[in-house]
C-alpha positions as CSV (number, residue, x, y, z in Angstrom):
1,M,0.0,0.0,0.0
2,T,1.4,3.4,-1.0
3,S,1.9,6.1,1.7
4,Q,-1.0,8.2,0.2
5,L,-3.4,5.3,0.2
6,K,-2.3,4.3,3.7
7,T,-3.0,7.8,4.9
8,V,-6.5,7.8,3.4
9,F,-7.1,4.4,5.0
10,L,-5.9,5.5,8.4
11,L,-7.9,8.7,8.3
12,G,-10.9,6.5,7.5
13,L,-10.2,4.4,10.5
14,L,-10.1,7.5,12.7
15,T,-13.4,8.7,11.2
16,G,-15.0,5.3,11.8
17,L,-13.8,5.2,15.4
18,L,-15.2,8.7,16.0
19,M,-18.6,7.8,14.5
20,L,-18.7,4.6,16.6
21,L,-18.0,6.5,19.8
22,G,-20.4,9.3,18.9
23,G,-23.1,6.7,18.5
24,L,-22.4,5.2,21.9
25,F,-22.4,8.6,23.6
26,G,-25.1,11.0,22.7
27,G,-25.7,9.8,19.2
28,R,-25.4,12.5,16.6
29,A,-25.4,15.3,19.2
30,G,-22.4,13.8,21.0
31,L,-20.6,13.3,17.7
32,F,-21.1,16.9,16.5
33,L,-20.2,18.3,20.0
34,A,-16.9,16.4,20.2
35,F,-16.0,17.2,16.6
36,G,-16.8,20.9,17.0
37,L,-14.7,21.1,20.2
38,A,-11.8,19.3,18.6
39,M,-12.0,21.5,15.5
40,V,-11.8,24.7,17.7
41,M,-8.8,23.4,19.6
42,N,-6.9,22.4,16.5
43,V,-7.7,25.1,13.9
44,G,-5.9,27.7,16.0
45,S,-2.9,25.4,16.0
46,Y,-3.1,25.0,12.2
47,W,-3.0,28.8,11.7
48,Y,-0.5,29.8,14.3
49,S,1.7,26.8,15.1
50,D,4.4,27.9,12.7
51,K,4.9,31.2,14.6
52,L,4.8,29.5,18.0
53,V,7.3,26.8,17.1
54,L,9.8,29.2,15.4
55,R,9.6,31.4,18.5
56,M,10.1,28.4,20.8
57,Y,13.3,27.5,19.0
58,R,14.5,31.1,18.7
59,A,14.7,30.7,14.9
60,R,16.1,33.6,12.9
61,E,15.7,34.1,9.1
62,L,18.6,33.3,6.9
63,S,19.2,35.8,4.0
64,P,20.7,34.7,0.7
65,G,23.9,36.3,1.8
66,D,24.0,34.2,5.0
67,A,23.5,30.9,3.3
68,P,23.8,31.1,-0.5
69,H,24.0,27.4,-1.1
70,I,20.8,26.6,0.9
71,H,18.9,29.4,-0.8
72,R,20.0,28.3,-4.2
73,V,19.1,24.6,-3.6
74,V,15.7,25.4,-2.1
75,E,14.9,27.8,-4.9
76,E,15.8,25.2,-7.5
77,M,13.8,22.4,-5.9
78,A,10.8,24.6,-5.1
79,A,10.6,25.6,-8.8
80,R,10.9,21.9,-9.7
81,A,8.0,21.1,-7.3
82,G,5.9,24.0,-8.6
83,I,5.6,25.8,-5.2
84,P,6.8,29.2,-4.0
85,K,10.2,29.3,-2.4
86,P,9.7,29.0,1.4
87,R,11.4,31.1,3.9
88,I,14.6,29.6,5.4
89,V,15.4,30.0,9.1
90,L,18.3,28.9,11.4
91,I,17.8,27.3,14.8
92,P,20.8,28.1,17.0
93,Q,21.3,24.6,18.3
94,D,24.1,22.1,17.8
95,A,21.7,19.1,17.6
96,P,21.6,18.3,13.8
97,N,18.0,18.4,12.6
98,A,15.6,20.2,10.3
99,F,11.8,20.6,9.9
100,A,9.2,22.3,7.7
101,T,6.2,24.2,9.0
102,G,3.5,26.5,7.7
103,R,-0.2,26.0,6.9
104,N,0.3,25.9,3.1
105,P,3.0,26.3,0.4
106,E,2.5,30.1,0.3
107,N,3.3,30.4,4.0
108,A,5.9,27.6,4.4
109,V,9.1,27.8,6.3
110,V,12.1,25.4,6.2
111,A,14.1,25.4,9.4
112,V,17.7,24.0,9.8
113,T,19.8,23.8,12.9
114,R,23.3,25.1,13.2
115,G,24.4,21.5,13.8
116,I,23.0,20.0,10.6
117,V,24.8,22.5,8.5
118,S,28.1,21.6,10.1
119,I,27.9,17.7,9.8
120,L,26.4,17.2,6.3
121,D,28.1,17.6,3.0
122,P,26.3,19.7,0.3
123,D,24.7,16.8,-1.4
124,E,23.4,15.4,1.9
125,L,22.0,18.8,2.9
126,R,20.3,19.0,-0.5
127,G,18.6,15.6,0.3
128,V,17.4,16.9,3.7
129,L,16.1,20.1,2.2
130,G,14.3,18.0,-0.5
131,H,12.6,16.0,2.3
132,E,11.4,19.2,4.0
133,L,10.1,20.5,0.7
134,G,8.3,17.2,0.2
135,H,6.4,17.8,3.4
136,I,5.3,21.2,2.0
137,V,4.4,19.8,-1.4
138,N,2.4,17.0,0.2
139,R,0.6,19.4,2.6
140,D,1.4,17.3,5.6
141,I,0.7,20.1,8.1
142,L,-3.0,20.1,6.9
143,I,-3.2,16.3,7.0
144,Q,-1.7,16.1,10.5
145,T,-4.2,18.8,11.6
146,V,-7.1,16.7,10.3
147,A,-5.7,13.7,12.1
148,A,-5.4,15.7,15.3
149,V,-8.9,17.0,15.1
150,L,-10.3,13.5,14.7
151,A,-8.1,12.0,17.5
152,G,-9.0,14.9,19.8
153,A,-12.7,14.4,19.2
154,I,-12.2,10.7,20.0
155,V,-10.4,11.4,23.2
156,F,-13.1,13.9,24.3
157,I,-16.0,11.5,23.6
158,A,-14.1,8.6,25.3
159,N,-13.7,10.7,28.4
160,M,-17.4,11.5,28.5
161,L,-18.3,7.9,27.7
162,Q,-16.2,6.7,30.7
163,W,-18.2,8.8,33.1
164,S,-21.5,7.9,31.5
165,A,-20.7,4.2,31.6
166,I,-19.6,4.3,35.2
167,F,-22.5,6.3,36.5
168,G,-25.1,5.1,34.0
169,I,-25.9,8.6,32.6
170,G,-25.9,9.9,29.0
171,G,-25.4,7.4,26.3
172,S,-27.1,7.2,22.9
173,R,-30.8,7.7,22.8
174,D,-31.0,7.2,19.1
175,E,-31.5,3.4,19.2
176,E,-33.9,1.4,21.2
177,G,-32.6,-0.5,24.2
178,G,-29.4,1.6,24.6
179,G,-26.1,-0.3,24.8
180,N,-24.1,-2.6,26.9
181,P,-22.4,-0.4,29.7
182,L,-19.4,-2.8,30.0
183,A,-18.8,-2.7,26.3
184,A,-19.1,1.1,26.2
185,L,-16.7,1.4,29.1
186,A,-14.2,-0.9,27.4
187,M,-14.5,1.1,24.2
188,A,-14.0,4.3,26.2
189,F,-10.7,3.1,27.5
190,L,-9.4,1.5,24.3
191,A,-10.5,4.1,21.8
192,P,-8.0,6.8,22.8
193,V,-5.1,4.3,22.6
194,A,-6.3,3.2,19.2
195,A,-6.6,6.8,18.1
196,T,-3.1,7.6,19.2
197,L,-1.7,4.6,17.4
198,I,-3.5,5.5,14.2
199,Q,-2.4,9.1,14.5
200,M,1.3,8.0,14.9
201,A,0.9,5.6,12.0
202,I,-0.3,8.5,9.8
203,S,2.8,10.6,10.9
204,R,5.1,7.7,10.0
205,S,3.4,7.2,6.6
206,R,4.0,10.9,5.8
207,E,7.7,10.6,6.6
208,F,8.1,7.8,4.1
209,L,6.2,9.9,1.5
210,A,8.4,13.0,2.2
211,D,11.5,10.9,1.8
212,A,10.3,9.7,-1.6
213,T,9.2,13.1,-2.7
214,G,12.4,14.7,-1.5
215,A,14.6,12.1,-3.2
216,R,12.8,12.9,-6.5
217,L,13.2,16.6,-6.0
218,A,16.9,16.2,-5.2
219,G,17.4,13.9,-8.1
220,D,19.2,11.2,-6.1
221,P,18.0,9.3,-3.1
222,L,21.4,8.2,-1.8
223,P,22.5,11.5,-0.3
224,L,19.3,11.7,1.8
225,A,19.9,8.1,2.9
226,G,23.4,9.0,4.0
227,A,22.1,12.1,5.8
228,L,19.6,10.1,7.7
229,G,22.3,7.8,9.0
230,K,24.4,10.7,10.2
231,L,21.5,12.5,11.8
232,E,20.2,9.4,13.6
233,A,23.7,8.7,15.0
234,A,24.1,12.3,16.1
235,A,20.7,12.6,17.7
236,G,21.7,10.2,20.4
237,R,24.8,12.2,21.2
238,V,23.5,15.8,21.0
239,P,20.0,16.2,22.4
240,M,17.6,18.8,21.0
241,Q,16.5,21.4,23.5
242,G,12.8,21.9,23.1
243,S,9.3,20.5,23.6
244,P,8.6,16.8,22.9
245,A,5.2,18.0,21.5
246,T,7.2,19.1,18.4
247,E,8.8,15.8,17.8
248,N,6.8,15.0,14.7
249,L,8.1,18.1,12.9
250,F,11.8,17.0,12.7
251,I,13.3,14.9,10.0
252,V,14.7,12.5,12.7
253,S,13.2,12.1,16.1
254,P,15.0,13.8,18.9
255,F,13.9,11.0,21.1
256,R,14.6,7.3,21.0
257,G,11.9,4.6,20.8
258,R,12.4,0.8,20.3
259,G,10.2,-2.3,20.5
260,P,6.6,-1.7,21.6
261,V,7.4,1.9,22.4
262,S,8.1,2.5,18.7
263,L,4.4,2.0,18.0
264,F,3.9,5.5,19.6
265,S,6.8,7.0,17.6
266,T,6.0,9.8,15.1
267,H,8.9,8.5,12.9
268,P,9.5,5.1,11.2
269,P,12.8,3.4,11.9
270,V,15.6,5.2,10.2
271,E,17.0,1.8,9.0
272,E,13.8,1.2,7.0
273,R,13.8,4.7,5.6
274,I,17.4,4.2,4.4
275,A,16.6,0.8,2.9
276,R,13.7,2.3,0.9
277,L,15.8,5.2,-0.3
278,R,18.6,2.9,-1.5
279,A,16.1,0.9,-3.4
280,M,14.8,4.0,-5.3
281,P,16.3,4.8,-8.8
282,R,18.2,8.0,-9.4
283,T,16.3,10.5,-11.5
284,N,19.3,12.4,-12.8
285,S,23.1,12.0,-12.9
Protein backbone atom coordinates (compact mmCIF):
# COMPACT_ATOMS: atom_id res chain seq x y z
CA MET A 1 0.00 0.00 0.00
CA THR A 2 1.43 3.42 -0.97
CA SER A 3 1.86 6.12 1.67
CA GLN A 4 -0.99 8.17 0.17
CA LEU A 5 -3.43 5.26 0.21
CA LYS A 6 -2.30 4.28 3.69
CA THR A 7 -3.00 7.82 4.92
CA VAL A 8 -6.51 7.76 3.44
CA PHE A 9 -7.14 4.35 5.01
CA LEU A 10 -5.91 5.47 8.44
CA LEU A 11 -7.92 8.70 8.33
CA GLY A 12 -10.92 6.54 7.46
CA LEU A 13 -10.24 4.39 10.53
CA LEU A 14 -10.12 7.49 12.72
CA THR A 15 -13.38 8.71 11.23
CA GLY A 16 -15.05 5.34 11.77
CA LEU A 17 -13.84 5.19 15.36
CA LEU A 18 -15.17 8.70 15.96
CA MET A 19 -18.59 7.80 14.54
CA LEU A 20 -18.74 4.63 16.64
CA LEU A 21 -17.98 6.51 19.83
CA GLY A 22 -20.37 9.29 18.90
CA GLY A 23 -23.13 6.73 18.52
CA LEU A 24 -22.36 5.25 21.94
CA PHE A 25 -22.40 8.62 23.64
CA GLY A 26 -25.14 11.04 22.73
CA GLY A 27 -25.73 9.82 19.17
CA ARG A 28 -25.40 12.55 16.56
CA ALA A 29 -25.43 15.31 19.16
CA GLY A 30 -22.44 13.81 20.96
CA LEU A 31 -20.61 13.30 17.69
CA PHE A 32 -21.10 16.90 16.53
CA LEU A 33 -20.23 18.32 19.95
CA ALA A 34 -16.93 16.43 20.16
CA PHE A 35 -15.98 17.18 16.57
CA GLY A 36 -16.77 20.87 17.03
CA LEU A 37 -14.68 21.15 20.19
CA ALA A 38 -11.75 19.31 18.61
CA MET A 39 -11.99 21.54 15.55
CA VAL A 40 -11.83 24.70 17.67
CA MET A 41 -8.82 23.38 19.60
CA ASN A 42 -6.85 22.41 16.49
CA VAL A 43 -7.73 25.11 13.94
CA GLY A 44 -5.86 27.67 16.01
CA SER A 45 -2.87 25.35 16.01
CA TYR A 46 -3.10 25.00 12.23
CA TRP A 47 -3.01 28.76 11.69
CA TYR A 48 -0.48 29.80 14.32
CA SER A 49 1.69 26.76 15.14
CA ASP A 50 4.44 27.85 12.74
CA LYS A 51 4.90 31.16 14.56
CA LEU A 52 4.83 29.46 17.95
CA VAL A 53 7.35 26.76 17.11
CA LEU A 54 9.76 29.18 15.43
CA ARG A 55 9.59 31.44 18.48
CA MET A 56 10.08 28.44 20.78
CA TYR A 57 13.31 27.48 19.00
CA ARG A 58 14.50 31.10 18.66
CA ALA A 59 14.74 30.74 14.90
CA ARG A 60 16.12 33.62 12.86
CA GLU A 61 15.67 34.11 9.14
CA LEU A 62 18.61 33.34 6.88
CA SER A 63 19.20 35.77 4.04
CA PRO A 64 20.69 34.66 0.70
CA GLY A 65 23.91 36.30 1.79
CA ASP A 66 23.97 34.24 5.01
CA ALA A 67 23.48 30.87 3.28
CA PRO A 68 23.76 31.14 -0.52
CA HIS A 69 24.01 27.36 -1.07
CA ILE A 70 20.84 26.63 0.93
CA HIS A 71 18.88 29.39 -0.81
CA ARG A 72 20.04 28.27 -4.25
CA VAL A 73 19.13 24.62 -3.61
CA VAL A 74 15.75 25.43 -2.07
CA GLU A 75 14.87 27.82 -4.89
CA GLU A 76 15.79 25.22 -7.52
CA MET A 77 13.81 22.39 -5.91
CA ALA A 78 10.81 24.62 -5.09
CA ALA A 79 10.63 25.57 -8.78
CA ARG A 80 10.85 21.89 -9.72
CA ALA A 81 8.01 21.13 -7.31
CA GLY A 82 5.90 24.04 -8.57
CA ILE A 83 5.62 25.80 -5.20
CA PRO A 84 6.77 29.23 -3.99
CA LYS A 85 10.21 29.32 -2.41
CA PRO A 86 9.70 28.96 1.37
CA ARG A 87 11.39 31.13 3.94
CA ILE A 88 14.57 29.64 5.43
CA VAL A 89 15.41 30.00 9.12
CA LEU A 90 18.26 28.89 11.36
CA ILE A 91 17.77 27.31 14.79
CA PRO A 92 20.77 28.13 17.00
CA GLN A 93 21.32 24.60 18.33
CA ASP A 94 24.12 22.09 17.80
CA ALA A 95 21.70 19.12 17.56
CA PRO A 96 21.61 18.29 13.82
CA ASN A 97 18.02 18.38 12.60
CA ALA A 98 15.56 20.16 10.33
CA PHE A 99 11.83 20.62 9.86
CA ALA A 100 9.22 22.34 7.70
CA THR A 101 6.17 24.18 8.95
CA GLY A 102 3.46 26.51 7.67
CA ARG A 103 -0.20 25.96 6.86
CA ASN A 104 0.29 25.91 3.06
CA PRO A 105 3.03 26.29 0.42
CA GLU A 106 2.48 30.05 0.30
CA ASN A 107 3.28 30.38 4.02
CA ALA A 108 5.89 27.65 4.38
CA VAL A 109 9.13 27.78 6.33
CA VAL A 110 12.12 25.42 6.23
CA ALA A 111 14.15 25.39 9.44
CA VAL A 112 17.66 23.97 9.79
CA THR A 113 19.77 23.79 12.92
CA ARG A 114 23.31 25.06 13.21
CA GLY A 115 24.39 21.47 13.82
CA ILE A 116 22.98 20.02 10.61
CA VAL A 117 24.83 22.54 8.48
CA SER A 118 28.12 21.56 10.12
CA ILE A 119 27.92 17.74 9.79
CA LEU A 120 26.38 17.20 6.34
CA ASP A 121 28.10 17.62 3.02
CA PRO A 122 26.35 19.74 0.34
CA ASP A 123 24.67 16.77 -1.38
CA GLU A 124 23.38 15.36 1.93
CA LEU A 125 22.05 18.77 2.93
CA ARG A 126 20.32 18.98 -0.47
CA GLY A 127 18.63 15.64 0.28
CA VAL A 128 17.40 16.89 3.66
CA LEU A 129 16.08 20.12 2.15
CA GLY A 130 14.29 18.05 -0.49
CA HIS A 131 12.64 16.00 2.28
CA GLU A 132 11.37 19.16 3.96
CA LEU A 133 10.07 20.52 0.67
CA GLY A 134 8.35 17.16 0.25
CA HIS A 135 6.37 17.82 3.43
CA ILE A 136 5.31 21.19 2.01
CA VAL A 137 4.37 19.77 -1.41
CA ASN A 138 2.35 16.97 0.21
CA ARG A 139 0.56 19.40 2.58
CA ASP A 140 1.45 17.33 5.60
CA ILE A 141 0.66 20.11 8.09
CA LEU A 142 -2.97 20.06 6.91
CA ILE A 143 -3.16 16.25 7.02
CA GLN A 144 -1.66 16.12 10.51
CA THR A 145 -4.16 18.76 11.65
CA VAL A 146 -7.10 16.73 10.31
CA ALA A 147 -5.75 13.67 12.14
CA ALA A 148 -5.35 15.72 15.33
CA VAL A 149 -8.93 17.00 15.07
CA LEU A 150 -10.31 13.48 14.70
CA ALA A 151 -8.11 12.04 17.45
CA GLY A 152 -8.96 14.94 19.78
CA ALA A 153 -12.67 14.38 19.25
CA ILE A 154 -12.24 10.67 19.97
CA VAL A 155 -10.42 11.38 23.24
CA PHE A 156 -13.12 13.88 24.28
CA ILE A 157 -15.98 11.48 23.58
CA ALA A 158 -14.11 8.61 25.27
CA ASN A 159 -13.66 10.66 28.44
CA MET A 160 -17.36 11.52 28.50
CA LEU A 161 -18.27 7.91 27.74
CA GLN A 162 -16.19 6.69 30.68
CA TRP A 163 -18.23 8.80 33.07
CA SER A 164 -21.55 7.89 31.47
CA ALA A 165 -20.74 4.16 31.56
CA ILE A 166 -19.57 4.30 35.18
CA PHE A 167 -22.51 6.30 36.48
CA GLY A 168 -25.14 5.12 34.02
CA ILE A 169 -25.86 8.55 32.59
CA GLY A 170 -25.86 9.88 29.04
CA GLY A 171 -25.39 7.38 26.26
CA SER A 172 -27.09 7.16 22.94
CA ARG A 173 -30.84 7.66 22.79
CA ASP A 174 -31.01 7.18 19.05
CA GLU A 175 -31.45 3.42 19.23
CA GLU A 176 -33.91 1.37 21.23
CA GLY A 177 -32.56 -0.47 24.21
CA GLY A 178 -29.40 1.64 24.61
CA GLY A 179 -26.13 -0.26 24.77
CA ASN A 180 -24.06 -2.56 26.93
CA PRO A 181 -22.43 -0.42 29.70
CA LEU A 182 -19.44 -2.76 29.99
CA ALA A 183 -18.81 -2.72 26.26
CA ALA A 184 -19.14 1.06 26.24
CA LEU A 185 -16.69 1.36 29.12
CA ALA A 186 -14.17 -0.92 27.39
CA MET A 187 -14.49 1.09 24.20
CA ALA A 188 -14.02 4.31 26.16
CA PHE A 189 -10.65 3.13 27.47
CA LEU A 190 -9.42 1.45 24.28
CA ALA A 191 -10.47 4.11 21.76
CA PRO A 192 -7.96 6.81 22.83
CA VAL A 193 -5.11 4.28 22.62
CA ALA A 194 -6.29 3.18 19.17
CA ALA A 195 -6.63 6.82 18.05
CA THR A 196 -3.09 7.60 19.21
CA LEU A 197 -1.67 4.56 17.40
CA ILE A 198 -3.50 5.52 14.19
CA GLN A 199 -2.35 9.14 14.47
CA MET A 200 1.26 8.05 14.91
CA ALA A 201 0.92 5.65 11.96
CA ILE A 202 -0.26 8.55 9.80
CA SER A 203 2.79 10.56 10.86
CA ARG A 204 5.14 7.69 9.99
CA SER A 205 3.44 7.24 6.61
CA ARG A 206 3.96 10.92 5.81
CA GLU A 207 7.66 10.62 6.64
CA PHE A 208 8.06 7.82 4.10
CA LEU A 209 6.24 9.90 1.52
CA ALA A 210 8.38 12.99 2.24
CA ASP A 211 11.51 10.85 1.83
CA ALA A 212 10.33 9.65 -1.58
CA THR A 213 9.22 13.12 -2.70
CA GLY A 214 12.43 14.70 -1.45
CA ALA A 215 14.59 12.13 -3.20
CA ARG A 216 12.82 12.87 -6.51
CA LEU A 217 13.22 16.62 -6.05
CA ALA A 218 16.93 16.23 -5.20
CA GLY A 219 17.45 13.86 -8.13
CA ASP A 220 19.25 11.20 -6.11
CA PRO A 221 17.98 9.26 -3.05
CA LEU A 222 21.43 8.20 -1.80
CA PRO A 223 22.52 11.52 -0.26
CA LEU A 224 19.31 11.65 1.81
CA ALA A 225 19.93 8.07 2.91
CA GLY A 226 23.43 9.03 4.01
CA ALA A 227 22.15 12.12 5.78
CA LEU A 228 19.55 10.13 7.73
CA GLY A 229 22.25 7.76 8.97
CA LYS A 230 24.40 10.65 10.19
CA LEU A 231 21.46 12.48 11.78
CA GLU A 232 20.20 9.40 13.61
CA ALA A 233 23.66 8.68 15.03
CA ALA A 234 24.13 12.29 16.11
CA ALA A 235 20.66 12.58 17.67
CA GLY A 236 21.67 10.15 20.41
CA ARG A 237 24.77 12.18 21.25
CA VAL A 238 23.53 15.77 20.97
CA PRO A 239 19.99 16.18 22.36
CA MET A 240 17.61 18.78 20.99
CA GLN A 241 16.52 21.38 23.52
CA GLY A 242 12.79 21.87 23.11
CA SER A 243 9.34 20.45 23.62
CA PRO A 244 8.56 16.76 22.95
CA ALA A 245 5.23 17.99 21.52
CA THR A 246 7.16 19.15 18.43
CA GLU A 247 8.82 15.77 17.84
CA ASN A 248 6.78 15.01 14.73
CA LEU A 249 8.14 18.10 12.95
CA PHE A 250 11.76 17.01 12.74
CA ILE A 251 13.34 14.90 10.02
CA VAL A 252 14.66 12.47 12.65
CA SER A 253 13.15 12.08 16.09
CA PRO A 254 15.03 13.84 18.89
CA PHE A 255 13.86 10.96 21.10
CA ARG A 256 14.62 7.27 20.97
CA GLY A 257 11.95 4.58 20.76
CA ARG A 258 12.40 0.83 20.29
CA GLY A 259 10.23 -2.27 20.52
CA PRO A 260 6.61 -1.70 21.63
CA VAL A 261 7.41 1.95 22.41
CA SER A 262 8.08 2.54 18.71
CA LEU A 263 4.36 2.05 18.02
CA PHE A 264 3.86 5.48 19.56
CA SER A 265 6.76 7.03 17.65
CA THR A 266 6.04 9.78 15.13
CA HIS A 267 8.88 8.51 12.90
CA PRO A 268 9.46 5.15 11.21
CA PRO A 269 12.76 3.36 11.91
CA VAL A 270 15.61 5.16 10.19
CA GLU A 271 17.00 1.81 8.99
CA GLU A 272 13.78 1.18 7.05
CA ARG A 273 13.79 4.68 5.60
CA ILE A 274 17.38 4.24 4.42
CA ALA A 275 16.60 0.84 2.88
CA ARG A 276 13.67 2.30 0.92
CA LEU A 277 15.75 5.20 -0.32
CA ARG A 278 18.58 2.92 -1.45
CA ALA A 279 16.05 0.89 -3.44
CA MET A 280 14.85 3.97 -5.33
CA PRO A 281 16.25 4.78 -8.79
CA ARG A 282 18.16 7.99 -9.43
CA THR A 283 16.28 10.53 -11.55
CA ASN A 284 19.32 12.40 -12.82
CA SER A 285 23.09 12.04 -12.91
